[in-house]
N, C-alpha and C positions, 0 to 999 in steps of 0.2 A: 493328652492335650490339657492345657490349663483350663479349669473349669470356667474362668471368666471368658476366655477366648471362645469356648465351645457355646457358651450362652450368647455371646455376641453373634456368632454364626447362626444360631437358632433364631435369634431376633430379626436379623437382616433378612433371612429367607422367609420367615413368617410374615413380615411386613411387606414384602414384595409379592408374595403369593396372593394376598387379598385383593390388591388392585387388578391383578391379572384375572382373577374370578369376576371382577366387576366388568372388565372389558369383554369377557365371554358372554355375560349376561347381557350387555349392551348390543352385542353382535346379533344374539338370538332375538332381541326385540326388533332390531332393524330388519332382520330377515322376515319376521312375522308382518312388519308393517309395509315392506316393500318386496313383493314376491320376486322381482328381477334379481334381488340380491341373494335370494336363498340358494340358487344353484350356480352362482356366478364363480368364475376362477378366482377373482379377488377375494371373495368371501372364504372359499376353500383354502386359499393360501394363508389368509390371516388365521383361520381356524387351526390349521396345521402348525403354524409358527406358535401360536398360543398354547397349544397342547404341548409342543416340545419344550417351550420356555417353563411352563408349570411343572412338567415331569422333572425337568433339570433342577429347578429350585427344590422340588420335594427330595429328590435324591441328594442334593447338596446339604440340605437341612439335616438329613439322616446321617451323611457322611462327615460333616464338619461341625454338627451341633452336638449337644450333651447326649450321652447314651445311657445315662443312669436313670433307673425308675421307669415308670410307664408300662403300658401293655406291650405284649408282643407284637411284631410287625407282621401283618397278614401277607400270605404269599402273593395275593392279587395286587397289593400295593407295590411290593418289590418288583414283580413282573411287569405291572403297568408302567411303573416309573422307568425301568430299564427299556422297555419298548418305546416309550416317548423319548427317552434320552438318545436312543440310536435310531430313530425313526428315519428311514431313507438315507441312512449314513453308510459310511464305507465299512463299518463293522456290524455285524449281526450278532444277536445274543439269543442263545436257547437256555432255558432253565428247566431244573427238575428239582423241586423242593417240597417240604411238608406244608401243611395248610398255614403254619405260622412259624416265625423264627424269632428268637430272643433279640431284644434291641442291640445288646452289644455285639452279637454275632452278625446281625444285619448291617451294622455300621462297618464292621471289619470286611464283610462280603462286598459292600458297595466300593469301598476304598480299594480293595483288591482288583475289582473290575476296572476301576479308573487306572490303576497301574498297568494292568494287562492290556488295556486299550492302546497305551502308548507303544507297546511292542509290536504293533501291527500297523506300520506306517502306510502300507499300501492296501490296508483293509484285510478282512478275514472274518473269522468266526469265533466267538467265545462260548463255551459250554459251561454253565454254572450248575453245579450239583451239590445239594445239601442233603445228607443222609448217611446212614450206617456209620455214624461217629465221625464224620469229617465233611468239611467244606472244600470243594475243588473247583477251581477256575481254569479251564484248559482252553489254550488258544492255538490256532493254526491259521496260516495265511501264506500268500506268495513271497513275503519277506518278513523275517523276525529281526527286530532290532532291540537288543537288550543291553544297553551300556553298563559295563561292570561297576562303574562308580554308583549307579543307581540300584542295580539288582543285587550285586554280591552282598551287601549288607543285610538284605532280607533273609538270606540263609542263616544269619545269626540273630534274627529278629532284632536287628539293629538299625538305627537311623542313619542315612547317608551322611558323611561328613563334608560333602561339597556344598557349595552355595547353590541352593535350588531355585529354578525359575518358578514363577506362579503356577505354571502348567504341570509342575512336578511336585507340588506340595504334598499330594497323596502318598508319596513315597516316604515322607517323614512321619505321617500320621498313621500309616498302616501298621508299623511295628508296635506303636503305642496302643492302638485299638485292639490289636490281637492279644497283647499282654493284658490289657484291662479286661478282656473277655475271658482271661485265664487260659489262653491257648498257646500252642507253639506253632511255628511257621516252617513250611518246607517249600522249596523251590526246586523244580526239575526241568531240564531242557534237552531237546533232542533235534535232529536235523530239520524237521518240518513243523516244530511247535514247542509248546512249553506248558507248565502247569504250576499254578500257585495253590497250596493246600494249607489248611490250618485245622488244628484238632485241640480239644480241650485238655488241659492238664489236670483238671479237677476230677476227684475220684468219682466213679459212678455214672459218668456221662460219656463223652467221646473217647475214642481210642486213637493212638497214633496210626497214620497211614502206613501201609506196607512199604518196605524199601523198594526202590527201583531195581529191576532185574537187568 
């Protein structure tokens, strides 16, 4: 991704997160001043929507913003962001990862999850695993939809050549993020699910996943 484009993405997400935090603080003050609001359905709905919007922006900042420099991303931040992103949605996400993940790997991970979500049009489950030298996002659900024009280029760590819709931009960014993280990308499909995996090509770190049997 162009550095300027990534910085613009980071800036937009950063500037939108702050007002959402202010709204949350305002709701807390209102609940303290008016006890009837504290446990109302309206307040709960606003709080849930606010939490989801904040999580979505934080994940978008990580996925679409710059990944260079900075500290590693804590597991709690990634898990909390994914939980908020898919709260009460048609797709559930389970994670298993170390206490922190490097920023470039975290960026590629979030983009891979965003790609994987589109393959489950009727809902399903995504299992995100980071460890033993590879990142793996496995998906299963009642219906798997993986258009070849979007998914086949990923097997070559290549960007799709078709004109993408805004909801598909992650397919253009994932191969770039994986390459910038020094990784290779692997895609496997079977009757009731699929898996997206990436592994580092740099010496002394990750190792390629085992071939499918």
